C-alpha positions in Angstrom: -7.4 11.3 -3.6 -5.3 13.5 -1.7 -1.9 14.8 -2.6 0.8 13.9 0.4 4.1 14.3 1.0 6.3 13.2 4.1 9.4 11.2 4.1 7.9 7.5 3.9 5.7 8.6 1.0 7.2 11.6 -1.6 4.3 13.4 -3.3 1.8 9.8 -3.7 -1.4 10.0 -3.8 -4.0 8.3 -1.8 -7.1 6.7 -2.2 -9.6 6.0 0.2 -11.5 2.6 0.3 -14.4 2.4 2.2 -15.6 -0.9 2.7 -19.0 -2.1 2.0 -21.5 -1.7 5.0 -23.8 -4.3 5.5 -26.9 -2.7 7.7 -28.8 -6.0 8.7 -25.8 -7.6 9.7 -24.6 -5.1 12.4 -28.2 -4.7 13.5 -28.1 -8.4 14.0 -25.4 -8.3 16.0 -26.5 -5.1 18.3 -29.5 -6.7 19.3 -28.0 -10.9 19.8 -24.7 -9.5 21.2 -25.5 -6.2 22.7 -22.6 -4.7 21.1 -22.0 -0.5 20.5 -23.6 0.3 17.0 -20.2 1.0 15.7 -18.3 -1.7 16.5 -21.2 -3.6 15.0 -20.9 -1.8 11.9 -17.0 -2.5 11.5 -17.5 -6.1 12.5 -20.0 -6.3 9.4 -18.1 -4.2 7.6 -14.9 -6.7 7.9 -17.7 -9.5 7.0 -18.2 -10.7 10.4 -21.7 -11.4 10.2 -22.8 -14.5 12.5 -23.1 -14.1 16.0 -21.2 -17.0 16.7 -18.4 -16.7 14.0 -17.9 -13.0 16.6 -17.7 -14.7 19.7 -15.4 -17.0 18.4 -13.4 -14.4 17.1 -13.8 -12.2 20.4 -12.9 -15.0 22.8 -10.2 -16.9 20.7 -8.5 -19.9 22.9 -6.4 -23.2 22.3 -9.5 -25.3 21.8 -10.2 -23.6 18.1 -6.8 -24.7 16.9 -7.2 -27.3 14.3 -6.4 -30.7 14.3 -1.8 -30.6 13.3 -3.3 -34.1 11.4 -5.3 -32.0 8.6 -1.3 -30.7 7.5 0.1 -32.4 4.7 2.9 -35.3 5.7 2.1 -34.1 9.5 1.5 -38.1 10.3 5.3 -39.2 8.4 6.4 -36.6 10.4 5.2 -37.0 13.8 6.2 -40.3 13.7 9.0 -40.3 12.5 10.3 -37.4 14.9 8.9 -39.5 17.8 10.7 -42.7 17.0 13.5 -40.8 17.0 13.2 -40.1 20.7 11.8 -43.3 21.6 15.2 -44.9 20.2 17.3 -41.9 21.1 18.6 -41.1 18.0 20.6 -37.9 17.2 19.1 -35.2 15.7 19.4 -31.6 15.2 17.1 -28.9 14.0 18.0 -26.6 10.6 17.3 -22.9 11.2 17.2 -19.4 10.1 18.6 -16.3 11.2 15.5 -14.4 11.5 13.2 -14.5 14.8 10.5 -16.8 12.9 13.9 -19.2 11.9 15.0 -18.8 15.8 12.2 -18.7 17.5 10.6 -22.0 15.8 14.5 -23.3 16.4 14.1 -23.2 20.1 10.7 -24.0 20.2 11.7 -27.6 18.9 14.6 -28.0 21.1 13.1 -26.6 24.4 10.5 -29.2 23.5 12.8 -32.2 23.1 15.2 -30.6 25.6 12.6 -30.9 28.2 11.6 -34.8 26.6 15.1 -35.5 28.1 16.4 -35.8 24.5 19.4 -34.8 23.4 19.3 -32.4 20.7 21.7 -30.2 18.4 20.8 -27.0 16.6 22.0 -25.4 13.4 21.6 -21.6 12.6 23.3 -20.6 9.1 25.7 -17.8 8.5 23.5 -15.2 6.7 27.3 -14.2 4.9 29.2 -17.6 4.2 26.2 -20.2 4.2 23.5 -18.1 3.1 20.1 -18.6 3.5 18.0 -22.1 3.3 19.7 -25.8 3.4 22.9 -25.8 2.3 25.6 -28.7 0.7 28.3 -27.9 3.0 26.5 -27.8 6.2 24.4 -30.8 5.7 28.0 -32.7 5.1 29.2 -30.9 8.4 26.0 -32.0 10.5 26.0 -35.9 9.1 29.7 -36.0 10.2 28.8 -36.0 13.6 26.4 -38.9 13.5 23.1 -37.1 13.3 20.4 -39.3 12.4 17.5 -36.9 11.9 17.7 -33.0 10.4 14.6 -30.9 11.3 14.1 -27.8 9.3 11.7 -25.5 10.6 11.0 -22.5 8.2 12.7 -23.1 5.5 14.1 -26.6 3.4 11.0 -26.5 0.9 13.2 -25.5 -2.1 16.1 -27.7 -1.1 15.6 -30.7 -3.3 19.4 -31.4 -4.4 20.1 -31.0 -0.7 17.7 -33.3 0.9 18.8 -35.9 -1.6 22.2 -35.3 -0.8 21.3 -36.1 3.0 20.1 -39.1 2.2 23.2 -40.2 0.7 24.7 -39.6 3.9 22.1 -41.5 5.5 20.2 -38.7 7.4 16.5 -38.6 7.4 15.0 -35.5 7.2 12.1 -33.8 8.1 11.2 -30.1 6.1 9.0 -28.1 8.2 8.3 -24.8 6.1 5.9 -22.0 5.3 8.0 -20.6 2.1 6.2 -21.1 -1.7 7.2 -24.6 -2.6 9.1 -24.8 -6.2 7.4 -27.2 -8.9 9.1 -30.3 -7.2 9.4 -30.8 -3.7 12.1 -32.0 -1.8 12.7 -36.1 -1.6 12.2 -35.8 2.7 10.6 -38.4 5.2 7.8 -35.6 5.7 7.6 -32.6 4.2 5.2 -30.4 6.0 3.8 -27.0 4.3 0.4 -24.8 4.5 1.4 -23.7 1.3 1.2 -26.7 -0.6 -0.1 -27.0 -3.8 -0.7 -30.6 -3.3 -3.7 -30.7 -0.8 -7.4 -30.0 -1.1 -7.3 -28.2 2.2 -7.1 -24.1 2.7 -4.6 -23.7 5.9 -4.0 -20.7 7.7 -1.2 -19.1 6.3 1.7 -19.9 9.4 4.8 -18.6 10.2 7.0 -21.4 10.2 7.4 -21.1 14.4 3.2 -22.2 13.7 4.3 -24.7 11.6 7.2 -26.1 14.3 4.0 -25.9 16.8 1.8 -27.5 15.2 4.3 -30.6 14.7 5.5 -30.6 18.7 1.7 -30.9 18.8 1.6 -33.8 16.6 4.2 -36.0 17.8 3.0 -35.4 21.8 0.6 -37.9 21.1 2.7 -40.6 19.9 4.8 -40.7 22.9 4.1 -42.6 26.2 4.6 -39.2 28.7 1.8 -37.5 30.4 -0.2 -35.9 28.2 -1.6 -33.3 30.2 1.8 -32.1 31.8 3.3 -31.9 27.6 0.2 -29.7 26.9 1.0 -27.5 29.8 4.3 -27.5 28.6 3.5 -26.8 24.9 1.4 -24.3 26.1 4.3 -22.3 27.5 6.0 -22.0 24.5 3.1 -19.8 23.1 5.0 -16.6 23.8 7.7 -17.7 21.5 5.0 -18.3 18.8 3.6 -15.4 19.1 6.8 -13.4 18.5 7.7 -15.5 15.7 4.3 -15.0 14.5 4.4 -10.6 14.6 7.8 -10.7 13.6 7.0 -12.6 10.5 3.9 -10.8 9.3 2.0 -12.9 8.3 -1.9 -12.7 9.0 -2.7 -12.1 12.5 -6.6 -13.8 11.5 -7.7 -17.7 12.6 -5.5 -19.8 14.0 -2.7 -17.0 13.9 -4.4 -14.7 15.7 -5.1 -17.3 18.5 -1.4 -17.7 18.9 -1.0 -14.1 19.2 -3.7 -13.4 21.8 -2.8 -16.1 23.8 0.7 -15.9 23.7 0.7 -12.3 24.6 -0.4 -13.0 27.5 2.3 -15.2 28.0 4.6 -13.0 27.2 3.8 -10.4 29.5 5.1 -12.4 32.2 7.1 -14.8 30.8 8.8 -17.6 32.2 11.9 -17.9 29.9 14.8 -15.6 31.3 16.4 -14.9 28.2 13.3 -13.1 27.0 12.4 -11.2 29.9 16.1 -9.9 30.3 15.4 -8.4 26.4 11.6 -6.8 27.4 13.0 -5.0 30.2 15.7 -4.0 29.0 14.0 -2.3 25.4 10.1 -1.8 26.9 10.6 -1.5 30.1 9.5 -3.4 33.0 5.7 -2.3 33.1 5.3 -2.0 29.3 2.1 -3.8 27.9 3.3 -6.1 25.1 1.0 -5.5 21.9 2.0 -6.6 18.5 3.3 -3.2 17.7 6.1 -3.9 21.1 7.2 -6.6 19.2 7.4 -5.5 16.1 9.1 -2.0 16.9 11.4 -2.7 19.6 12.0 -6.8 20.3 12.2 -8.8 16.7 14.3 -5.4 15.4 16.9 -6.5 17.8 16.8 -9.8 17.3 17.1 -10.2 13.4 20.1 -7.2 14.1 22.0 -10.5 15.4 20.9 -11.9 12.2 22.0 -9.7 10.2 25.5 -9.6 12.2 25.8 -13.3 11.5 25.4 -14.0 15.5 21.9 -15.4 15.3 23.1 -18.3 18.0 22.9 -15.5 20.7 19.5 -15.0 20.1 18.6 -18.9 20.2 21.3 -18.9 23.4 19.4 -15.9 25.0 16.1 -17.6 24.6 17.5 -21.3 26.0 19.3 -20.1 28.4 18.4 -20.3 32.2 20.9 -18.5 33.6 20.1 -14.8 34.1 23.5 -13.1 34.7 24.3 -14.8 31.3 20.9 -13.4 29.8 22.0 -10.0 30.5 25.5 -10.4 29.2 23.9 -11.9 25.5 20.8 -8.5 25.4 23.5 -6.0 26.0 25.5 -7.7 23.1 22.3 -8.2 20.8 21.3 -4.3 21.7 24.8 -3.4 20.8 24.9 -5.3 17.2 21.0 -3.7 16.7 23.2 0.2 16.8 25.6 -1.0 14.8 23.1 -2.4 12.4 21.2 0.8 12.4 24.1 3.1 11.7 25.2 0.6 8.9 21.4 1.0 7.2 21.4 3.9 7.6 24.7 4.0 5.2 23.1 2.3 3.0 20.4 3.5 2.4 21.9 7.3 1.5 24.0 5.2 -1.0 20.4 3.8 -2.7 19.0 7.2 -3.0 21.9 9.0 -4.6 21.8 5.6 -6.9 18.0 6.1 -7.5 18.9 10.1 -7.9 21.8 9.2 -10.1 20.5 6.3 -12.3 17.1 5.9 -11.9 14.0 6.9 -14.1 11.0 6.5 -10.9 8.3 7.7 -13.6 9.0 4.3 -15.8 10.5 1.7 -13.4 7.5 0.1 -12.1 10.3 -2.2 -10.0 13.2 -0.1 -8.6 16.5 -2.7 -8.3 19.8 -0.9 -6.6 22.7 -2.1 -6.6 26.4 -1.7 -4.3 29.7 -2.7 -3.3 30.7 -3.2 -0.2 27.2 -3.1 1.3 26.0 -5.2 4.9 24.0 -8.2 2.6 22.4 -8.7 6.2 21.0 -5.7 6.3 20.1 -5.0 2.3 16.3 -6.2 2.8 15.2 -3.8 5.9 16.7 -1.0 3.2 14.8 -2.7 0.6 12.1 -2.2 3.1 12.6 2.0 3.7 13.0 2.6 -0.1 9.2 0.7 -0.5 8.2 3.2 2.3 9.5 6.2 1.0 9.0 5.6 -2.9 5.7 2.5 -2.5 7.4 0.7 -5.1 8.3 -3.3 -5.2 12.1 -2.7 -4.5 14.9 -4.8 -4.5 18.7 -3.9 -3.0 22.2 -6.4 -4.8 25.1 -6.2 -3.1 27.4 -7.1 -5.7 30.7 -9.2 -4.7 32.6 -9.5 -7.6 31.1 -11.9 -9.9 27.8 -12.2 -8.1 25.1 -10.5 -6.8 23.0 -11.4 -4.2 19.8 -9.1 -2.3 16.5 -9.2 -1.0 13.6 -7.4 -2.6 10.3 -6.4 -0.4 6.8 -5.3 -2.7 3.8 -4.2 -2.2 0.0 -5.0 -2.1 -1.0 -6.4 -5.3 2.3 -7.8 -7.0 3.3 -10.9 -6.2 7.6 -11.1 -5.7 8.6 -14.5 -5.7 5.9 -15.1 -9.0 7.9 -12.2 -10.5 11.3 -13.6 -9.5 10.2 -17.1 -10.6 9.1 -15.5 -14.0 13.0 -14.6 -14.3 14.3 -17.6 -13.0 16.8 -18.5 -15.6 18.5 -15.4 -14.3 18.9 -16.4 -11.2 20.7 -19.2 -9.5 18.7 -18.6 -6.1 15.6 -17.3 -5.5 12.5 -17.9 -2.7 10.6 -16.4 -0.7 6.6 -14.9 -0.2 4.3 -12.4 -2.0 6.0 -9.5 -0.5 9.5 -10.6 0.5 11.7 -12.4 -1.2 16.0 -13.2 -1.6 17.7 -13.7 -4.7 20.9 -14.6 -6.2 22.5 -14.0 -9.5 25.4 -13.1 -11.8 26.4 -9.6 -11.9 26.6 -9.7 -15.5 23.1 -10.7 -15.3 22.2 -7.5 -13.6 21.2 -5.3 -16.8 18.4 -8.2 -17.9 17.2 -9.2 -14.7 16.3 -5.2 -14.0 14.3 -5.7 -18.1 12.9 -8.7 -17.3 11.1 -8.3 -14.0 9.9 -4.8 -15.1 9.0 -6.0 -18.1 6.8 -8.5 -16.1 5.7 -5.5 -13.5 3.9 -3.5 -16.3 1.7 -6.3 -17.7 1.5 -7.9 -14.3 0.6 -4.4 -12.1 -2.4 -3.0 -12.4 -2.2 1.2 -12.5 -3.8 1.4 -9.0 -1.8 -1.2 -7.5 0.8 1.8 -7.0 -1.4 3.7 -5.2 -1.2 3.3 -1.4 -4.4 2.5 0.3 -6.5 3.8 3.1 -9.1 1.1 3.7 -12.3 3.1 5.9 -14.0 0.7 8.1 -16.7 2.7 8.3 -18.2 6.2 8.9 -19.1 7.8 12.2 -20.3 10.4 13.9 -19.0 13.1 16.7 -21.1 11.2 19.5 -20.2 8.1 18.5 -16.3 8.5 19.7 -17.2 8.1 23.4 -15.0 6.6 26.1 -17.2 3.4 26.3 -17.3 2.9 22.4 -13.6 3.3 21.6 -12.6 1.3 24.7 -15.1 -1.6 23.1 -12.6 -2.0 19.9 -10.1 -3.3 22.1 -11.9 -7.0 21.5 -10.6 -6.7 18.1 -7.0 -6.8 19.2 -4.4 -8.3 18.5 -4.4 -6.3 15.2 -2.0 -6.4 12.5 -1.5 -7.7 9.1 -5.6 -8.8 7.7 -6.5 -7.6 11.1 -5.7 -4.2 11.5 -7.1 -1.3 13.8 -9.7 0.0 12.6 -9.8 3.3 10.5 -13.3 5.8 10.2 -14.4 8.4 8.1 -15.6 11.7 10.0 -17.0 14.8 7.0 -16.8 17.8 7.0 -14.3 18.6 10.5 -12.9 21.4 11.4 -10.4 23.6 13.7 -10.9 25.2 17.0 -7.3 26.7 16.4 -4.4 26.6 14.5 -2.6 23.3 13.8 1.4 22.6 15.5 3.7 20.9 14.6 5.1 18.9 17.9 8.5 16.4 18.2 9.4 15.4 15.1 7.5 16.8 12.4 3.6 15.6 14.3 1.0 17.5 13.6 -1.3 18.3 16.3 -4.6 19.4 16.0 -7.7 20.3 17.8 -10.6 19.4 16.3 -15.1 19.8 16.1 -17.2 18.4 14.9 -21.0 19.1 16.0 -20.3 21.0 18.7 -17.5 18.4 20.2 -14.0 18.7 20.5 -11.6 16.4 19.8 -7.5 16.3 20.0 -5.3 15.0 17.0 -2.4 13.6 16.2 -1.2 13.3 13.3 2.6 11.4 13.0 5.5 12.5 10.6 2.2 14.5 9.0 3.1 18.5 10.6 4.4 19.0 6.2 1.5 17.4 4.7 -0.9 19.7 4.4 -0.5 23.4 3.8 -4.4 24.1 3.0 -4.5 23.6 7.1 -3.6 27.1 7.3 -7.1 27.9 6.3 -8.4 28.0 9.5 -12.0 28.7 8.1 -11.7 25.3 5.5 -14.1 22.2 7.0 -12.5 18.9 5.9 -13.2 14.8 6.2 -10.8 13.0 8.0 -9.3 9.1 8.0 -8.3 8.4 11.6 -8.2 5.5 14.1 -9.6 6.2 17.7 -7.2 5.9 20.9 -7.9 6.4 24.7 -5.2 8.5 25.8 -4.5 8.6 29.1 -2.5 11.6 31.2 -2.1 12.5 34.3 -5.0 10.0 35.7 -7.3 11.8 32.7 -8.4 9.9 29.7 -10.1 11.3 26.4 -10.4 10.6 22.9 -8.0 11.1 20.3 -8.0 10.8 17.0 -4.9 9.5 15.4 -4.8 11.5 12.0 -4.2 8.6 8.5 -5.1 11.1 6.2 -7.0 14.7 5.3 -9.0 14.7 2.5 -10.3 18.8 1.1 
């Protein structure tokens, strides 16, 4: 383990975990598929042994998607929605204010409008409504004569709200992917791949993925041109890719197919508003990747939701008016700039709170509280605290006698289960293993802090608190050719559960003293067995004082990339960590 300090992980020891190797499987992949040895070893180490499985992984296509009817209640959902379409019933799509919820909403609205069906949508206000299906919102929707309410990316915990909707004469279809509670809502159908009352194992889809499955299923129940409907549904994959990447679900199985196929469409999207946003924040000639979605596109769409203006994003993704799209894009971009300023101010307040009131050595879960903070931004602030301290972090905003907030967690600590263990102290909670929201009475905050830290003391293994770098395989310097490194692109798109490759090379030396470039980035010229490689370590310039001794050798964990500059191409090593 090495001691590493930077602005993200202050004084944390990083554990290098090397995947078990499978030379026999790697050799089989080399001979059967004519792969280079480096790619074959990496695949085998990740558990991809069978040549047919590897081919399927490389060539993910829509034919590999599973039948949507395999999802519990999908037949009921598709039948009820088809009946509403045929009978021209009034339908309302009830979404959410994050990118997943926004794209899922747009997906259904676009499909229904393509069918010529009038449809309304409702996005809750983050401040006044909060997350999920709300009684007051249900009453407003019912008062407009709505017959069918379809939730996307929410509703799985809304037992009382669905009962109330039924009493008002509303039929409800739930489509969600969050963890179900002990009782399912009394809806016409509850479609959720995480339902515990099924024997089938499903890809952990995002909310937009579940919505895509619904429209894929319902078209079979409609007397329409099935080929034309299929082509239209394929045109929605750019939205599916956007929501799937933004919600940080595993990019394996069907999610990998959604993103791989969707990014190709995203590159030349036919959606005027989405193109306007991409052109503004990424540029007109940029190659769209999951990283560009995560760092440029999704934050801007999320920012509008954090400012209680998520409907701007829905309208942006629905409009066919180019001038209106540009106007909306500029508004959304300004909201993102405001969000960044607010986030910075709240983060500074949180760090001061931690310095003054929290014993980090003895507190497994960081819980920060404050008044006057923007509740729409605290989730991202919790992410910043987690990055800095690598501990589950919860940020609460106190508004008189109520506290609302968001939490983010580390691998190995299920935040949803932690909140479930404290449910007697919470008035509302929900989410995933790694991200959740909660509401409680302000007076119960001290008891909640004690309870969740007590739970964490037994649920968290000591090693869980150390961040890890997973090493795929060891490489030799002569394997780092442009051809071999280029072949690694077969693994793309990278994301959760399918990360960019990380290799280890041992006994590396420096050809010249290290330099600092840009904002605290480490620039190296590395040497191994007579071959030289440029190296870059982002935000690592102050992390390795040992590098002042140019005679020392060291091991590096890195991702190889192809660097292109002024027509020249070479292999560069993106440094993840150094061990002396």
